[in-house]
C-alpha positions as CSV (number, residue, x, y, z in Angstrom):
1,M,-7.4,-31.4,-38.7
2,T,-4.7,-29.2,-37.0
3,L,-4.0,-28.6,-33.3
4,K,-3.5,-25.2,-32.0
5,T,-0.3,-24.6,-30.0
6,K,0.3,-22.0,-27.4
7,P,0.5,-18.5,-28.8
8,S,4.0,-17.1,-28.9
9,G,5.7,-14.0,-29.9
10,K,5.0,-10.3,-29.2
11,G,1.2,-10.6,-29.1
12,A,1.2,-13.3,-26.5
13,S,3.7,-11.5,-24.4
14,L,1.6,-8.3,-24.6
15,R,-1.5,-10.2,-23.6
16,R,0.2,-11.8,-20.6
17,A,1.5,-8.3,-19.5
18,A,-2.0,-6.8,-19.9
19,L,-3.6,-9.7,-17.9
20,A,-1.0,-9.3,-15.2
21,A,-1.6,-5.6,-15.0
22,A,-5.4,-6.1,-14.8
23,L,-5.0,-8.7,-12.1
24,A,-2.7,-6.4,-10.1
25,G,-5.2,-3.6,-10.4
26,A,-8.1,-5.8,-9.3
27,L,-6.2,-7.0,-6.3
28,A,-5.1,-3.4,-5.4
29,G,-8.7,-2.3,-5.5
30,C,-9.5,-4.8,-2.8
31,A,-6.9,-3.5,-0.4
32,T,-8.1,-1.8,2.8
33,V,-6.4,1.1,4.5
34,P,-5.6,1.1,8.2
35,N,-7.5,3.3,10.6
36,P,-5.6,6.7,10.7
37,R,-6.8,7.5,14.2
38,D,-4.1,7.1,16.8
39,P,-5.7,5.7,20.0
40,Y,-2.8,7.1,22.1
41,E,-2.9,10.6,20.6
42,G,-4.1,12.4,23.8
43,F,-1.5,10.6,25.9
44,N,1.3,11.4,23.4
45,R,0.3,15.1,23.3
46,A,0.4,15.3,27.1
47,V,3.8,13.7,27.3
48,F,5.1,16.0,24.6
49,R,3.8,19.1,26.5
50,F,5.4,17.7,29.7
51,N,8.8,17.1,27.9
52,D,8.6,20.5,26.2
53,A,8.1,22.2,29.6
54,I,10.9,20.3,31.2
55,D,13.2,21.2,28.3
56,E,12.4,24.9,28.4
57,N,12.8,25.1,32.2
58,A,15.7,22.8,32.7
59,L,17.8,24.0,29.8
């Protein structure tokens, strides 16, 4: 009876790399994206218009 040892060499390294890539891909697939809507967009646009008007009239 013989005992198997841990695989070593190029094949094992390739399998580990493939497993790591698959795991990274699976984890990236679960990532959520933040909400692209800016809750202060209206306020920011009003401030920009005000600043733009001041710049044009004062300068």
